[in-house]
N, C-alpha and C positions, 0 to 999 in steps of 0.2 A: 230543387224546391220540394219535390215529393218526399225526399228523405227528411227534410226539415219538418214538414207537416206530420209525417209519420212519427217522428220523435216526440212532437208535442202532444199528439193524440194519445200516444202510449203513456205519456206523463199523466194525463188526465185519467186514463184507465187505472193506473196504479193508485191514484189518489182515492178512488172509491173503495179500494181494498183497505187502505189505511183508515178510512172513515169508520170502519167497524171495530177499530181498535181503540183503546184508551189513549188518545193522543194528548201529550202534555204541551201546553202553551204557556200557561201562567205559572211562573217559576218561584219568585222570591217575594215575600211580603215587603211592602214599602218601608215599614218600620225597621225591618232587618237591614235593608239596603242603606237607609239613612244612618243607622247605628254604625255601619261599617264605612261611612264617609261618602256615600253617594250624594251627588248634587243634582238639583233640578236644572233643566235647560229648556227654554222656550224656543220653538222653531216655527218659522213662517211657512205658509203654503208654498209648496214647490222647492223648499230649501233642502239641500242635500245634507243629510246627517253624517254620513261618511261615504267615501268613494270606494268603488271596487279597486282592489290593488293597493289600497293604503294600509299602513301598519295597524294591526289590531291592538289598540291601546286601552279600550274601554269595553265594559259590559253595558249593554243598553236595555232598558225596559220602558215601554210606552205607558204613560200614566193617563193621558187623555188625548183625544184627537184620532188621527189615522195616518198610517204610513205604508209604504210598499217596499219590498226587498226585491231589487231588479238587477238584471244584467242589461247593459246598454251597448248596442252595436255601433259601428263606425258611422252609420247614417242617423244615429240618434233614436233608432227604434228600440223599444223596450220588450223584454220578456220578463213577466212578473213571476218571481219565484214564490212569493208569499205576500198576502195582505196582512199588515200588522194591526192588531186591535188593542185597545187599552188592556194592560196586564200582560201582554205578550213580551217575551224577550226576543232579541234579534242581534245578529252579528257575533254570537258567542263562539262560533266555530274557530275563529282566528285566535281565541284565547286559549284553546286547548292544544293547538299544534304550533303556537308561536309563529304564525304565519300572517298573511294579509287577509283582508276581508274579501270573500269570494264574490260578493255582489254589493251594489250600492244600496243605501237606504235613503228614501226621499219622502218628505212629508206630503200627504195628500191634502191636508188642511192644517191650520194653525194647531200645533200640538205641544204637549209638555212631555219631556222624557226625563228619566233618571239615568245617570251614567256613573259607573263605579270603575275606578282605575283597575288595571289588570292585576297588579300585585295584591290589592285588597280582595279582589274577586277570588284569587287563588287561595288566599288565607281563609276566606270565608268557607270555601268548599272543604278545606282541611278540618275546620272546626265544626262543620255541620254535615256529617255523613249522609243525613237524609236528603239534603239539598243536592249533594254530590250524586247520590243515587238517582235522583230525579233527572239530573242532567245526563247521566249515563243512559237512562231510559229514552230520553229525548233523542240523543245522538244515535242510539241503536235503531230507533224508529226511522230516522232519516236515512241511515245506512240501508235498512230493510227496503225503504222506498226506492233507493237506487238499484238494489238487486231486482226488485219487481220491475223497474223500468227496463233494465237490460234483458230480463227474462221474457217480457212481452214482445211478441213478434208480429202479432196481427195489428193492422191499422183499421180504423173505423171512419165512417163518414162524419161530416160536421154535426149532423143531428145527434148522432150517438155521443160524440165528444162533449157537446154542450149539455145534453141530457145527463151525462155522467157527472159533469162538473156541478150541475145544479143539485144532483142527488147527494154529492159530497157536501156541498154547502148546507143543504137542509139537514143532513144527518149529523154533521159536526156543529150545527148551529152557529156557523160563521158567515158573516156578510149577508145574513138573512134576518129580516125583522121577525121577532118572535110573536108579534101580535097578528100580522097579516101575511107572513111568508113572502114579503116583498124582497126581491133580490137587491142588495145594496151595492151593486157594481154597475158601472156604466158599460155600454156595449163595447167601448174601446178597451176597457179593462178586461172584459171577458175575452176579447180578441187577443190581448197581450198575454193572457193566461193559457190560451189554447193554441197559439201560433196560427190562428185563422185571420183572414182579412175582416175588417169591421163590417164590410158590406155582406160578407158571408154570414156573420153572426146575426145581423139584422134580419136577413132573409130566413135564416134557420129558426130564429125565435118566432117569427111570424108564422112559419109553417107549423111549429109546435103548438102555437095558439089555435090555429085552424083545426088541428088534430085533437084539441082538448087536453093536451098534456100540461099546459100552463095557461095563464090568462094575461093578456095585455090590457091594462086599464089606464088610459091617458098616458101612455108611454111607459108605465111602470110594469115590471114583470112580476107576476104573482104566481108562486108555485102552489101546487095542489096540497091539500091537507094530508 
């Protein structure tokens, strides 16, 4: 159990390093995808977009709604690899190594996605070197993240892990309201991103509130300016 917690806290520590880099999420203009034959698909809340281990046949980009990229264990527990926001691409790794999806994608709420078949995606990259370069940058950043994760040896307490995650969200302007700095993640989602128990997350957030590091207002977590 300690090894599992250490692994996840190191992951969060590496995230804050990446937050200071120019991280690429929004990849291809909708008009470009449509011109290459991409089609819209509507997915319901909780619907699985693709399964971990299934063949990588499509490039996916979220148009509206929200989704998560997760690994699911035998007990049904989730480890969230990424929260997917409108404009984000996801599942593209399998298209570069002709392998399977390394994680499942699940809709958090009713969403609309664009999907482009693998052959058309490859041809698009051949004819648009700028987009190809953007993907190269994205994949390099993800590889760098893995190196940082392996390099980090120190583990931190839950308060440090959650504070680091919140700093990453605020710096990258992801899953945080731009108007009031409200965290747009549930306590359970935070637990699934850090490998902590939800009870630990609740207690830690309360402690951070008492220390003045953040504010809890009617259950909503507000980060400092």
